[in-house]
ZASEBA-669776 format. One record per atom (N, C-alpha, C, O): residue number from 1; residue in one letter; x negated, y negated, z. Coordinates in pm, whole numbers, plus 50000, padded with zeros to 5 digits. Atoms other than C-alpha are relative to their C-alpha. Example, Ala and Ser with C-alpha at 12.3 -4.5 7.8 and 13.67 -1.06 7.14 Angstrom:
<pts>
PT   i aa     X     Y     Z
PT   1  A 49911 50119 50000
PT   1  A 48770 50450 50780
PT   1  A 49910 49880 50000
PT   1  A 49806 49882 50066
PT   2  S 50082 50119 49994
PT   2  S 48633 50106 50714
PT   2  S 50077 49891 50073
PT   2  S 50026 49780 50090
</pts>
This chain:
<pts>
PT   i aa     X     Y     Z
PT   1  M 50047 49890 50043
PT   1  M 98568 23558 47570
PT   1  M 49940 50073 50145
PT   1  M 49878 50041 50247
PT   2  S 50012 49961 49871
PT   2  S 98590 23849 47751
PT   2  S 49854 50173 49995
PT   2  S 49805 50242 49906
PT   3  N 50144 49900 50058
PT   3  N 98291 24117 47827
PT   3  N 49992 50134 49938
PT   3  N 49888 50198 49921
PT   4  D 49990 49889 50139
PT   4  D 98441 24407 47588
PT   4  D 49947 49938 49927
PT   4  D 49861 50010 49876
PT   5  Q 50055 50070 50144
PT   5  Q 98330 24149 47316
PT   5  Q 49868 49992 50002
PT   5  Q 49802 50028 49904
PT   6  F 50130 49948 50006
PT   6  F 98019 24149 47411
PT   6  F 49887 50103 49985
PT   6  F 49878 50185 50077
PT   7  K 50054 49924 49995
PT   7  K 97744 24337 47276
PT   7  K 49897 50018 50066
PT   7  K 49871 49926 50144
PT   8  R 50132 49951 49936
PT   8  R 97429 24503 47403
PT   8  R 49875 50010 49909
PT   8  R 49895 50020 49788
PT   9  L 50112 50001 50072
PT   9  L 97083 24510 47281
PT   9  L 50022 50187 49980
PT   9  L 50107 50271 50008
PT  10  D 49990 49842 50053
PT  10  D 96958 24847 47132
PT  10  D 49903 50024 50101
PT  10  D 49802 49958 50125
PT  11  P 50044 49890 49947
PT  11  P 96881 25130 47369
PT  11  P 49812 50008 49968
PT  11  P 49730 50014 50059
PT  12  K 50161 50004 49994
PT  12  K 96502 25131 47221
PT  12  K 49959 49896 50079
PT  12  K 49846 49918 50121
PT  13  M 50086 50107 49941
PT  13  M 96426 24798 47402
PT  13  M 49974 50053 50091
PT  13  M 49864 50083 50045
PT  14  V 50021 49919 49879
PT  14  V 96377 24970 47699
PT  14  V 49805 50034 49996
PT  14  V 49704 49979 50042
PT  15  A 50179 49959 50051
PT  15  A 96036 25165 47563
PT  15  A 49945 49894 49939
PT  15  A 49828 49873 49972
PT  16  A 50094 50061 50016
PT  16  A 95955 24894 47372
PT  16  A 49908 49903 50100
PT  16  A 49787 49883 50112
PT  17  K 50078 50091 49865
PT  17  K 95928 24647 47687
PT  17  K 49892 50076 50068
PT  17  K 49780 50027 50083
PT  18  K 50089 49928 49907
PT  18  K 95759 24909 47889
PT  18  K 49873 49987 49950
PT  18  K 49777 49942 50011
PT  19  Q 50111 50044 50046
PT  19  Q 95524 24915 47623
PT  19  Q 49894 49893 50033
PT  19  Q 49780 49880 50076
PT  20  E 50090 50147 49981
PT  20  E 95434 24592 47628
PT  20  E 49952 49980 50145
PT  20  E 49855 49903 50147
PT  21  G 50024 50003 49903
PT  21  G 95399 24616 47998
PT  21  G 49897 50054 49985
PT  21  G 49797 49987 50010
PT  22  V 50101 49950 49954
PT  22  V 95172 24908 47968
PT  22  V 49886 49873 49916
PT  22  V 49805 49827 49996
PT  23  V 50070 50140 50068
PT  23  V 94979 24600 47711
PT  23  V 49970 49925 50103
PT  23  V 49851 49939 50131
PT  24  S 50004 50087 49960
PT  24  S 95006 24355 47931
PT  24  S 49921 50025 50112
PT  24  S 49843 49935 50145
PT  25  L 50099 49985 49915
PT  25  L 94833 24559 48233
PT  25  L 49898 50095 49969
PT  25  L 49850 50156 50065
PT  26  F 50164 49980 50125
PT  26  F 94528 24695 47974
PT  26  F 49958 49864 50032
PT  26  F 49893 49877 50136
PT  27  V 49989 50128 50006
PT  27  V 94499 24308 47967
PT  27  V 49962 49951 50138
PT  27  V 49854 49896 50158
PT  28  Y 50045 49999 49848
PT  28  Y 94499 24280 48348
PT  28  Y 49877 50055 50062
PT  28  Y 49791 49991 50122
PT  29  G 50155 49918 49961
PT  29  G 94225 24550 48427
PT  29  G 49873 49915 49916
PT  29  G 49769 49883 49972
PT  30  L 50106 50090 50000
PT  30  L 94024 24342 48189
PT  30  L 49977 49893 50047
PT  30  L 49862 49850 50049
PT  31  I 50053 50108 49915
PT  31  I 94061 24051 48376
PT  31  I 49961 50034 50124
PT  31  I 49872 49960 50166
PT  32  C 50085 49915 49862
PT  32  C 93962 24232 48690
PT  32  C 49862 50033 49967
PT  32  C 49761 50000 50030
PT  33  L 50161 49960 50079
PT  33  L 93670 24361 48491
PT  33  L 49957 49845 50046
PT  33  L 49915 49791 50148
PT  34  A 50078 50159 50044
PT  34  A 93579 24015 48380
PT  34  A 49958 49947 50141
PT  34  A 49839 49936 50171
PT  35  L 49999 50049 49867
PT  35  L 93648 23877 48747
PT  35  L 49870 50100 50086
PT  35  L 49778 50045 50146
PT  36  L 50079 49949 49922
PT  36  L 93452 24152 48904
PT  36  L 49815 49973 49944
PT  36  L 49722 49960 50023
PT  37  Y 50062 50044 49987
PT  37  Y 93191 24080 48681
PT  37  Y 49916 49887 49986
PT  37  Y 49795 49885 49959
PT  38  C 50053 50135 49956
PT  38  C 93129 23740 48731
PT  38  C 49982 49995 50185
PT  38  C 49914 49909 50241
PT  39  T 50076 50021 49892
PT  39  T 93113 23828 49101
PT  39  T 49893 50053 50043
PT  39  T 49835 50029 50149
PT  40  F 50175 49972 49939
PT  40  F 92797 23999 49109
PT  40  F 49935 49966 49902
PT  40  F 49823 50018 49905
PT  41  Q 50116 50071 50096
PT  41  Q 92635 23822 48816
PT  41  Q 50034 49862 50064
PT  41  Q 49966 49855 50167
PT  42  W 50003 50168 49848
PT  42  W 92711 23447 49023
PT  42  W 50050 49957 50069
PT  42  W 50080 49840 50091
PT  43  D 50006 50024 49836
PT  43  D 92786 23531 49335
PT  43  D 50174 49962 50047
PT  43  D 50222 49964 50160
PT  44  W 49868 50019 50003
PT  44  W 93151 23445 49262
PT  44  W 50029 50032 50175
PT  44  W 49947 50090 50246
PT  45  P 49951 49921 49926
PT  45  P 93404 23489 49574
PT  45  P 50041 50134 49983
PT  45  P 50089 50174 49877
PT  46  M 49967 49857 49985
PT  46  M 93464 23828 49660
PT  46  M 50175 49995 49955
PT  46  M 50232 50058 49866
PT  47  W 49883 49956 50005
PT  47  W 93822 23750 49723
PT  47  W 50085 49977 49838
PT  47  W 50188 50032 49801
PT  48  I 49916 50042 50158
PT  48  I 93918 23600 49340
PT  48  I 50025 50138 49948
PT  48  I 50125 50168 49883
PT  49  F 49970 49852 50067
PT  49  F 93881 23967 49250
PT  49  F 50103 50070 50059
PT  49  F 50200 50115 49998
PT  50  V 49899 49937 49885
PT  50  V 94062 24109 49547
PT  50  V 50145 49984 49970
PT  50  V 50216 50085 49978
PT  51  V 49907 50071 50038
PT  51  V 94359 23895 49442
PT  51  V 50052 50057 49902
PT  51  V 50153 50126 49885
PT  52  A 49939 49948 50126
PT  52  A 94375 23961 49143
PT  52  A 50029 50122 49908
PT  52  A 50097 50129 49806
PT  53  T 49982 49900 50052
PT  53  T 94333 24298 49085
PT  53  T 50119 50045 50149
PT  53  T 50180 50146 50114
PT  54  C 49837 50004 49936
PT  54  C 94644 24313 49390
PT  54  C 50116 49956 49928
PT  54  C 50227 50011 49923
PT  55  L 49902 50096 50100
PT  55  L 94829 24094 49177
PT  55  L 50041 50148 49873
PT  55  L 50151 50203 49859
PT  56  S 49976 49921 50091
PT  56  S 94775 24349 48889
PT  56  S 50082 50163 50047
PT  56  S 50163 50240 49994
PT  57  I 49892 49846 49953
PT  57  I 94891 24657 49104
PT  57  I 50123 49964 50044
PT  57  I 50211 50045 50016
PT  58  V 49846 49999 49914
PT  58  V 95205 24515 49302
PT  58  V 50035 49953 49819
PT  58  V 50077 50058 49771
PT  59  S 49913 50000 50140
PT  59  S 95326 24398 48908
PT  59  S 49945 50108 49927
PT  59  S 49898 50074 49818
PT  60  A 49995 49900 50118
PT  60  A 95268 24719 48744
PT  60  A 50138 50080 49996
PT  60  A 50200 50100 49892
PT  61  P 49809 49969 50040
PT  61  P 95644 24880 48843
PT  61  P 50049 49905 49976
PT  61  P 50163 49905 49929
PT  62  F 49851 50133 50039
PT  62  F 95783 24552 48801
PT  62  F 49970 50030 49829
PT  62  F 50051 50100 49768
PT  63  D 49994 49972 50162
PT  63  D 95639 24553 48398
PT  63  D 50040 50093 49928
PT  63  D 50109 50076 49828
PT  64  I 49959 49914 50042
PT  64  I 95663 24896 48350
PT  64  I 50157 50083 49999
PT  64  I 50221 50154 49921
PT  65  Y 49843 49928 49972
PT  65  Y 95995 24990 48524
PT  65  Y 50110 49920 49997
PT  65  Y 50212 49926 49928
PT  66  F 49863 50062 49954
PT  66  F 96201 24760 48664
PT  66  F 50043 49861 49864
PT  66  F 50156 49831 49824
PT  67  V 49972 50125 50111
PT  67  V 96168 24449 48383
PT  67  V 50086 50033 49886
PT  67  V 50178 49957 49853
PT  68  P 49946 49949 50081
PT  68  P 96276 24677 48105
PT  68  P 50127 50019 49988
PT  68  P 50206 49992 49897
PT  69  R 49845 49940 50000
PT  69  R 96573 24815 48209
PT  69  R 50126 49879 50081
PT  69  R 50248 49883 50073
PT  70  W 49919 50092 50009
PT  70  W 96690 24496 48360
PT  70  W 50059 49885 49901
PT  70  W 50155 49819 49861
PT  71  T 49968 50132 50200
PT  71  T 96657 24276 48055
PT  71  T 50095 50099 49923
PT  71  T 50149 50044 49827
PT  72  Y 49899 49957 50110
PT  72  Y 96888 24556 47885
PT  72  Y 50091 50007 50103
PT  72  Y 50199 50002 50043
PT  73  Q 49898 50018 49902
PT  73  Q 97098 24550 48171
PT  73  Q 50077 49865 49987
PT  73  Q 50195 49837 50009
PT  74  R 49911 50139 49953
PT  74  R 97159 24201 48162
PT  74  R 50008 49929 49862
PT  74  R 50106 49855 49870
PT  75  W 49968 50018 50077
PT  75  W 97130 24097 47799
PT  75  W 50110 50004 49940
PT  75  W 50145 50120 49916
PT  76  R 49908 49928 50077
PT  76  R 97443 24047 47608
PT  76  R 50015 49879 49843
PT  76  R 49951 49774 49850
PT  77  Y 49975 50180 50072
PT  77  Y 97547 23766 47281
PT  77  Y 50139 50124 49967
PT  77  Y 50147 50246 49976
PT  78  C 49830 49970 50095
PT  78  C 97938 23825 47117
PT  78  C 49947 49839 49901
PT  78  C 49894 49731 49926
PT  79  I 50022 50092 50101
PT  79  I 97925 23653 46782
PT  79  I 50177 49973 49939
PT  79  I 50228 50075 49893
PT  80  S 49900 50022 50064
PT  80  S 98281 23488 46655
PT  80  S 49988 49888 49933
PT  80  S 49897 49807 49951
PT  81  E 49990 50087 50129
PT  81  E 98388 23275 46363
PT  81  E 49994 49854 50026
PT  81  E 50015 49774 49935
PT  82  T 50041 50108 50002
PT  82  T 98302 22966 46553
PT  82  T 49894 49955 50093
PT  82  T 49879 49834 50112
PT  83  S 50075 49957 49955
PT  83  S 98033 23064 46761
PT  83  S 49863 50072 50064
PT  83  S 49887 50180 50011
PT  84  I 50007 49891 49900
PT  84  I 97802 23262 46974
PT  84  I 49968 49975 50078
PT  84  I 49939 49856 50059
PT  85  Q 50008 49990 49925
PT  85  Q 97728 23282 47267
PT  85  Q 49918 50120 50093
PT  85  Q 49955 50237 50078
PT  86  I 50095 49906 49991
PT  86  I 97442 23466 47462
PT  86  I 49966 50003 50150
PT  86  I 49961 49891 50201
PT  87  E 49926 50008 49825
PT  87  E 97457 23563 47868
PT  87  E 49830 50093 49958
PT  87  E 49814 50173 49865
PT  88  K 50093 49892 49974
PT  88  K 97063 23706 47979
PT  88  K 49939 49891 50118
PT  88  K 49951 49769 50124
PT  89  G 50111 50078 49904
PT  89  G 96825 23609 48278
PT  89  G 50017 50141 50107
PT  89  G 50118 50207 50130
PT  90  I 50030 49881 49863
PT  90  I 96673 23885 48575
PT  90  I 50118 49950 50097
PT  90  I 50234 49986 50119
PT  91  F 49993 50092 49882
PT  91  F 96704 23634 48840
PT  91  F 50118 49874 50029
PT  91  F 50208 49849 50109
PT  92  F 49917 50103 50068
PT  92  F 96846 23349 48692
PT  92  F 50086 49983 49902
PT  92  F 50045 49934 49797
PT  93  K 49909 49972 50110
PT  93  K 97164 23398 48498
PT  93  K 50036 49845 49934
PT  93  K 50080 49749 49997
PT  94  R 49938 50079 50074
PT  94  R 97220 23172 48169
PT  94  R 50072 50042 49949
PT  94  R 50088 50163 49939
PT  95  K 49874 49979 50110
PT  95  K 97489 23146 47958
PT  95  K 49991 49890 49921
PT  95  K 49992 49774 49961
PT  96  I 50007 50141 50147
PT  96  I 97464 22936 47612
PT  96  I 50072 50049 49908
PT  96  I 50081 50166 49870
PT  97  L 49868 50009 50106
PT  97  L 97739 22848 47367
PT  97  L 49909 49929 49900
PT  97  L 49849 49824 49924
PT  98  I 50079 50046 50178
PT  98  I 97565 22799 46974
PT  98  I 50129 49963 49921
PT  98  I 50201 50059 49893
PT  99  P 49915 50041 50104
PT  99  P 97805 22639 46765
PT  99  P 50044 50021 49911
PT  99  P 50070 49907 49874
PT 100  M 50048 49983 50104
PT 100  M 97851 22767 46464
PT 100  M 49942 49959 49902
PT 100  M 49867 50018 49824
PT 101  G 50034 50100 50109
PT 101  G 97814 22462 46263
PT 101  G 49894 49942 50044
PT 101  G 49847 49850 49977
PT 102  K 50152 50064 49983
PT 102  K 97505 22372 46421
PT 102  K 49892 50064 50004
PT 102  K 49782 50030 50047
PT 103  I 50129 49938 50011
PT 103  I 97324 22650 46341
PT 103  I 49913 49974 49849
PT 103  I 49973 50010 49748
PT 104  Q 50038 50034 50125
PT 104  Q 97073 22533 46048
PT 104  Q 49905 50089 49939
PT 104  Q 49882 50064 49821
PT 105  H 50037 49917 50007
PT 105  H 96857 22838 46047
PT 105  H 50001 50102 49997
PT 105  H 50102 50115 49927
PT 106  V 49973 49824 49930
PT 106  V 96840 23258 46142
PT 106  V 49909 50040 49898
PT 106  V 49915 50023 49776
PT 107  D 50139 49954 50003
PT 107  D 96516 23409 46116
PT 107  D 50015 50143 50025
PT 107  D 50121 50174 50079
PT 108  A 50075 49878 49873
PT 108  A 96407 23729 46252
PT 108  A 49894 50108 49956
PT 108  A 49893 50187 49862
PT 109  K 50137 49975 49982
PT 109  K 96064 23833 46341
PT 109  K 50019 50117 50059
PT 109  K 50120 50157 50116
PT 110  Q 50059 49826 49948
PT 110  Q 95885 24198 46430
PT 110  Q 49864 50001 50013
PT 110  Q 49789 50031 49920
PT 111  G 50122 49931 49973
PT 111  G 95582 24228 46611
PT 111  G 49973 50150 50003
PT 111  G 50071 50223 49993
PT 112  P 50003 49909 50045
PT 112  P 95424 24527 46584
PT 112  P 50049 50121 50132
PT 112  P 50060 50238 50095
PT 113  I 49939 49924 49886
PT 113  I 95554 24701 46932
PT 113  I 50174 50008 49995
PT 113  I 50255 50071 50063
PT 114  S 49863 49964 49974
PT 114  S 95885 24615 46801
PT 114  S 50021 50107 49857
PT 114  S 50109 50192 49849
PT 115  K 50032 49926 50097
PT 115  K 95750 24763 46436
PT 115  K 50030 50141 50005
PT 115  K 50063 50222 49919
PT 116  K 50055 49855 50016
PT 116  K 95700 25058 46569
PT 116  K 50131 50126 50065
PT 116  K 50127 50248 50047
PT 117  Y 49935 49952 50011
PT 117  Y 96044 25125 46731
PT 117  Y 50138 49968 49937
PT 117  Y 50250 50004 49975
PT 118  G 49912 50081 50148
PT 118  G 96242 24951 46436
PT 118  G 50050 49900 50047
PT 118  G 50166 49871 50017
PT 119  L 49884 50154 49925
PT 119  L 96356 24641 46618
PT 119  L 49980 49857 49955
PT 119  L 49886 49828 49882
PT 120  F 50015 50132 50090
PT 120  F 96404 24283 46523
PT 120  F 50043 49886 50132
PT 120  F 50106 49920 50231
PT 121  T 49981 50091 49930
PT 121  T 96424 23963 46703
PT 121  T 50079 49882 49939
PT 121  T 50011 49784 49908
PT 122  V 49952 50111 50027
PT 122  V 96689 23727 46592
PT 122  V 49972 49882 50012
PT 122  V 49968 49860 50134
PT 123  I 50044 50141 49952
PT 123  I 96585 23334 46570
PT 123  I 50072 49956 49958
PT 123  I 50092 49962 49837
PT 124  L 49854 50088 50067
PT 124  L 96905 23110 46577
PT 124  L 49955 49854 50001
PT 124  L 50014 49790 50089
PT 125  S 50023 50105 49985
PT 125  S 96749 22786 46522
PT 125  S 50108 49851 49986
PT 125  S 50220 49862 49937
PT 126  T 49886 50118 49950
PT 126  T 96931 22417 46595
PT 126  T 49922 49849 49968
PT 126  T 49811 49825 49922
PT 127  A 50097 50132 49984
PT 127  A 96856 22053 46621
PT 127  A 49886 49987 50097
PT 127  A 49772 49940 50104
PT 128  A 50051 50039 49873
PT 128  A 96817 22095 46947
PT 128  A 49903 50090 50043
PT 128  A 49834 50049 50137
PT 129  G 50085 49912 50000
PT 129  G 96607 22405 46940
PT 129  G 50026 50094 49978
PT 129  G 50125 50100 49905
PT 130  S 49943 49863 50093
PT 130  S 96630 22767 46863
PT 130  S 49971 50127 50160
PT 130  S 49904 50120 50262
PT 131  H 49952 49939 49894
PT 131  H 96744 23059 47068
PT 131  H 50032 50130 49942
PT 131  H 50114 50166 49858
PT 132  E 50064 49805 50031
PT 132  E 96629 23440 47045
PT 132  E 50128 50083 50046
PT 132  E 50194 50051 50145
PT 133  I 49979 49870 49989
PT 133  I 96805 23764 47022
PT 133  I 49928 50104 49981
PT 133  I 49930 50151 49867
PT 134  P 50099 49908 50016
PT 134  P 96568 24015 47070
PT 134  P 50050 50161 50014
PT 134  P 50159 50187 50063
PT 135  G 49978 49845 50001
PT 135  G 96566 24414 47044
PT 135  G 50109 50028 49961
PT 135  G 50178 50092 50041
PT 136  L 49965 49965 50092
PT 136  L 96769 24442 46779
PT 136  L 49979 50128 49857
PT 136  L 49888 50136 49774
PT 137  A 50049 49910 50130
PT 137  A 96800 24729 46521
PT 137  A 49985 49931 49886
PT 137  A 49994 49808 49894
PT 138  E 50000 50048 50142
PT 138  E 96760 24671 46141
PT 138  E 50133 49969 49996
PT 138  E 50142 49847 49999
PT 139  E 49895 49964 50092
PT 139  E 97120 24735 46041
PT 139  E 50085 49875 50076
PT 139  E 50181 49830 50013
PT 140  T 49918 50105 49880
PT 140  T 97259 24453 46354
PT 140  T 49932 49878 49984
PT 140  T 49970 49765 50013
PT 141  A 50112 50111 50007
PT 141  A 96945 24270 46268
PT 141  A 50128 49895 49861
PT 141  A 50176 49782 49860
PT 142  D 49996 50061 50137
PT 142  D 97082 24206 45914
PT 142  D 50157 49960 49970
PT 142  D 50207 49884 49887
PT 143  S 49813 50032 49976
PT 143  S 97479 24212 46005
PT 143  S 50007 49852 50069
PT 143  S 50085 49764 50035
PT 144  I 49978 50110 49923
PT 144  I 97400 23944 46263
PT 144  I 49996 49886 49905
PT 144  I 50067 49787 49924
PT 145  R 50059 50119 50080
PT 145  R 97221 23723 45945
PT 145  R 50105 49948 49897
PT 145  R 50122 49834 49854
PT 146  K 49884 50001 50101
PT 146  K 97510 23793 45714
PT 146  K 50131 49950 50040
PT 146  K 50195 49905 49945
PT 147  E 49913 50021 49917
PT 147  E 97790 23716 45957
PT 147  E 49982 49869 50023
PT 147  E 50079 49794 50025
PT 148  I 49981 50175 49921
PT 148  I 97665 23363 46079
PT 148  I 49957 49981 49847
PT 148  I 50041 49900 49809
PT 149  E 49957 50062 50154
PT 149  E 97586 23309 45666
PT 149  E 50125 49995 49967
PT 149  E 50159 49884 49928
PT 150  K 49855 49993 49978
PT 150  K 97945 23399 45657
PT 150  K 50080 49860 50069
PT 150  K 50151 49783 50004
PT 151  H 49913 50071 49980
PT 151  H 98083 23177 45882
PT 151  H 49925 49836 49966
PT 151  H 49977 49729 49935
PT 152  A 50106 50194 50033
PT 152  A 97789 22850 45833
PT 152  A 50109 49976 49876
PT 152  A 50202 49896 49878
PT 153  R 49943 50069 50138
PT 153  R 97920 22841 45469
PT 153  R 50144 49979 50009
PT 153  R 50185 49905 49921
PT 154  L 49874 50072 50004
PT 154  L 98300 22802 45574
PT 154  L 50020 49887 50088
PT 154  L 50119 49814 50079
PT 155  D 49981 50102 49948
PT 155  D 98212 22568 45832
PT 155  D 49987 49889 49883
PT 155  D 50080 49814 49855
PT 156  D 50036 50037 50138
PT 156  D 98016 22418 45498
PT 156  D 50120 49893 49933
PT 156  D 50153 49776 49915
PT 157  E 49878 50081 50130
PT 157  E 98297 22398 45280
PT 157  E 50123 49961 50100
PT 157  E 50189 49870 50050
PT 158  Q 49931 50121 49968
PT 158  Q 98544 22284 45547
PT 158  Q 49952 49836 50067
PT 158  Q 50032 49762 50124
PT 159  V 50033 50128 49952
PT 159  V 98352 21967 45645
PT 159  V 50018 49872 49894
PT 159  V 49992 49758 49930
</pts>
């Protein structure tokens, strides 16, 4: 399949991933505060707090700016009558091919941040495991589920 047949994720996924990054940084901050408390309360070494704080500060631009954009740019999926292809990966690229006849279950999930942006994650389950296509608009997720159902039903009739 050529690259022009591959579809991208919804652009709102970038904003959702940025918000997830902000939540992660908030959690990192709470961990740093807990380490600071432990340092003064129980005389833990100060370097533990300093290293954790430095890692939190260094990870901030990645969590909020780079990773959301890179994820959007690198994720692709393509659905045909016989298979589903997923291309993903920022540093290590993965190309996944799922035969349509091997799909046993299709599910759509939505977390609180995804719900705010109206995004869904479609989960494709096979006997070997499951694969996800995140950051899809509700209409796109429903059409993917219906298209897989249509092709899977054809495969069942052909067997």
